[in-house]
C-alpha positions in Angstrom: 0.2 0.0 -0.1 1.4 3.4 -1.1 1.5 6.6 1.5 0.4 8.2 -1.5 -3.0 6.2 -2.0 -3.8 6.1 2.0 -2.6 9.1 3.5 -5.3 10.7 5.5 -6.4 14.4 4.8 -5.9 16.6 7.8 -9.6 16.4 8.7 -9.3 12.6 9.0 -6.0 12.7 11.0 -7.8 14.7 13.7 -10.6 12.8 13.4 -9.0 9.6 13.9 -6.7 11.0 16.9 -10.2 12.6 18.6 -11.8 9.2 18.4 -11.3 7.0 21.8 -11.2 3.1 22.0 -14.3 2.4 23.1 -16.6 -0.7 24.5 -19.4 -1.9 25.9 -20.3 -3.4 28.9 -20.0 -7.0 27.1 -16.3 -5.5 26.2 -17.4 -5.4 22.6 -16.0 -2.3 20.3 -18.7 0.2 19.7 -19.0 3.7 18.6 -20.7 6.6 20.4 -23.5 8.0 18.5 -25.4 10.1 21.1 -24.0 13.1 23.0 -24.6 11.1 26.2 -24.5 7.3 26.5 -24.3 5.2 29.3 -24.5 1.8 27.5 -20.3 2.3 26.6 -17.4 3.7 28.4 -13.8 5.0 26.8 -11.6 2.1 27.4 -8.4 4.2 26.6 -9.3 6.7 29.3 -9.9 4.2 31.9 -7.0 2.1 31.5 -4.3 5.2 31.3 -6.2 7.0 33.7 -6.3 3.9 36.4 -2.7 3.1 35.6 -1.2 6.3 36.1 -3.4 7.0 39.3 -1.4 3.6 40.5 1.8 4.8 39.3 0.9 7.9 41.4 0.2 6.0 44.6 2.9 3.4 44.1 5.4 6.6 43.7 4.0 8.2 46.8 4.3 5.0 48.6 8.1 4.5 48.1 8.8 8.2 48.8 7.1 7.5 52.3 9.1 4.5 53.1 12.5 6.0 51.9 11.6 9.2 53.9 14.3 9.9 56.9 14.3 12.4 59.2 17.9 13.4 58.6 19.2 15.8 55.8 16.5 14.8 52.4 17.4 13.6 49.4 16.0 15.7 46.4 13.0 13.8 45.6 12.1 13.5 49.4 12.3 17.4 49.8 10.2 17.5 46.5 7.6 15.0 48.3 7.7 17.4 51.6 7.4 20.9 49.4 4.5 19.5 47.5 2.7 18.0 50.5 3.5 21.5 52.8 1.7 23.3 49.9 -1.1 21.4 49.8 -1.3 21.2 53.6 -0.9 25.0 53.4 -3.9 25.7 51.3 -6.2 22.5 53.1 -5.4 24.6 56.2 -6.4 27.9 54.8 -9.8 26.9 53.3 -11.0 24.2 55.6 -10.5 25.2 59.2 -12.0 21.6 61.0 -9.0 19.3 61.6 -10.7 16.3 61.5 -12.2 16.8 58.1 -8.6 18.1 56.8 -7.0 14.9 58.0 -8.9 13.1 55.0 -9.2 16.1 52.5 -5.7 16.9 52.5 -4.3 13.7 51.4 -7.5 13.4 49.1 -6.3 17.1 47.7 -2.6 15.6 47.3 -4.1 12.7 45.1 -5.9 14.7 43.1 -3.0 17.4 42.4 -0.6 14.4 41.6 -2.9 12.5 39.7 -4.4 15.3 37.6 -0.7 16.2 36.7 0.2 12.7 35.6 -2.6 12.6 33.3 -2.3 16.0 31.9 1.3 14.9 31.3 0.6 12.4 28.8 -0.3 15.4 26.6 3.5 15.7 26.1 4.5 12.8 24.8 4.6 12.8 20.8 1.2 12.9 19.1 1.5 9.9 17.3 3.8 7.8 19.7 1.6 5.8 21.3 -1.0 5.6 18.6 1.7 4.2 16.0 2.5 1.8 18.4 -1.4 0.6 18.9 -1.7 0.5 15.4 0.4 -2.3 14.9 -0.6 -4.0 18.4 -4.2 -3.4 18.5 -6.3 -4.7 15.6 -3.7 -8.0 16.2 -5.2 -8.2 19.8 -8.9 -8.0 18.5 -9.0 -4.1 19.3 -10.4 -1.1 16.9 -7.1 1.2 15.9 -8.1 4.0 18.2 -6.4 5.4 21.3 -6.0 8.4 22.9 -3.6 8.7 26.0 -4.6 12.1 27.8 -7.2 10.8 30.1 -8.2 14.6 31.2 -9.0 15.4 27.5 -11.9 13.3 28.0 -15.1 14.6 29.3 -16.0 11.6 31.0 -13.1 11.6 33.0 -13.6 15.0 34.4 -16.9 15.0 34.9 -16.7 11.9 36.9 -13.8 13.3 38.8 -16.0 16.7 39.5 -19.0 14.2 40.5 -17.0 12.7 43.1 -16.3 16.3 44.9 -19.7 16.8 44.6 -20.6 13.9 46.5 -17.6 14.6 49.0 -19.6 18.0 49.4 -23.3 16.1 50.1 -21.1 13.9 52.7 -19.9 17.0 54.6 -22.8 19.0 54.5 -24.5 16.2 56.3 -21.7 15.2 58.7 -21.1 18.6 59.8 -24.6 20.3 59.8 -26.6 16.9 60.2 -29.5 16.0 57.5 -32.0 18.2 59.1 -29.6 21.4 59.2 -28.4 20.7 55.5 -31.9 20.3 54.5 -32.9 23.6 56.1 -30.3 25.5 54.5 -31.2 23.9 51.0 -34.6 25.4 51.6 -33.8 28.7 53.5 -31.1 30.0 51.7 -30.0 32.4 49.8 -33.2 34.4 49.8 -34.6 33.7 53.2 -37.0 31.4 55.8 -40.0 32.4 54.2 -41.8 29.3 53.3 -42.9 30.9 50.0 -39.5 31.2 49.3 -38.8 27.4 50.0 -39.1 26.1 46.2 -36.7 29.5 45.1 -34.4 28.4 47.5 -34.2 25.0 46.9 -34.2 25.1 43.0 -31.2 28.1 43.3 -29.3 25.3 45.6 -29.7 22.6 42.9 -28.4 25.0 40.1 -25.3 25.9 42.4 -24.4 22.0 42.8 -25.0 21.5 39.1 -23.1 24.4 37.9 -20.3 23.8 40.4 -19.8 20.3 39.2 -20.1 21.1 35.6 -17.7 23.9 35.4 -15.3 21.8 37.6 -15.1 19.1 35.0 -15.7 21.6 31.7 -12.8 23.9 32.7 -10.0 21.0 33.1 -11.4 19.4 30.0 -11.8 22.2 28.0 -8.1 23.3 28.6 -6.8 19.5 28.0 -8.8 19.3 24.7 -7.9 22.3 23.4 -4.2 21.7 24.3 -4.3 18.1 22.4 -5.7 19.8 19.2 -2.6 22.2 19.1 -0.5 19.4 19.2 -2.1 17.9 16.7 -2.5 20.7 14.3 1.6 21.1 14.9 2.1 17.5 13.7 0.1 18.0 10.7 2.6 20.9 9.9 5.8 18.4 10.1 3.5 15.6 8.5 2.8 18.0 5.8 6.6 18.5 5.1 7.8 15.2 5.3 4.9 14.0 2.5 6.0 16.9 -0.2 9.4 17.0 0.9 8.9 20.9 0.2 8.6 24.0 2.0 11.2 24.3 4.6 9.0 26.8 6.4 6.8 23.9 7.2 9.7 22.1 8.8 11.0 25.2 10.8 7.0 26.1 11.8 6.9 22.6 13.0 9.8 22.5 15.4 9.2 26.0 16.6 5.8 26.2 17.0 6.4 22.3 18.9 9.1 23.8 20.8 6.9 27.0 22.1 3.7 25.2 23.0 5.6 22.4 24.6 7.3 24.5 26.9 3.8 27.0 27.3 2.2 23.6 28.1 4.2 22.4 30.9 2.6 25.7 32.6 -0.7 24.7 31.4 -0.6 21.1 32.6 0.4 22.2 36.3 -1.8 24.9 36.6 -4.6 23.1 35.6 -4.0 20.3 38.2 -3.7 23.3 40.8 -6.6 24.5 39.8 -8.8 21.5 40.1 -6.8 20.9 43.5 -7.9 24.1 44.7 -11.7 24.0 43.8 -12.2 20.4 45.5 -10.9 22.2 48.6 -12.9 25.5 48.0 -16.2 23.3 46.9 -15.7 21.2 50.3 -14.8 23.9 52.8 -18.1 25.3 51.6 -19.7 22.6 52.6 -18.5 23.1 56.3 -19.9 26.8 56.3 -23.2 27.7 57.4 -25.4 30.1 55.1 
């Protein structure tokens, strides 16, 4: 098969790279046709997120086992700085010490886990998909693979939904079921019974808006970054196919370098923002209105 006959167009290239490896619950390969479809899951996002999560937990466990009270090595010093950073943010937002013993480690795990998922965007666009192109069909899988779990809306909304569940848990734990129920119907407009339906509606809108925006913010930034990397890869691909236009080759190198350096800041910042919003939302669950 000649590359001239089968080289994909720019649109086909991007469309292929944006397609998830999807399975139904019988593990058959399927393709999503509706905007929301709970009959399938994105196997690639699930695989990479779980694998990276286990790797993060293993590295933190190893770091804790090797920690010493003497002069710390570089790895231990970095982990201690990271723990102090997250713990300082948790103390500033959540004043209940008992809650902070659990929420602090959760925030640290969220930050490191999301950073690891975001960092997958730093790999060359075609590196893992090219390997999968040979291995996937041979194993009976479709030739689709996306390696950045945080660029998948189902992943980010799943994490923000877990934050919502934690908020509900702490609302009930701190205020009691009756106290939280009273808050749902008395805030923000007041405790008059005529305002109860409006208060409850506003509370529900707030919970939904916070959860959706929490997940959409991370997804939107990482999806946009992934798309820019694909467009930069197309510049190099066009030059390689035509062997003409030195500007395409230079543009590929220059744009790729600049965007990679900038994207390092993006992946760290997005992990930090998600962690901070997690702390803020759980902290709000401790406050009475």
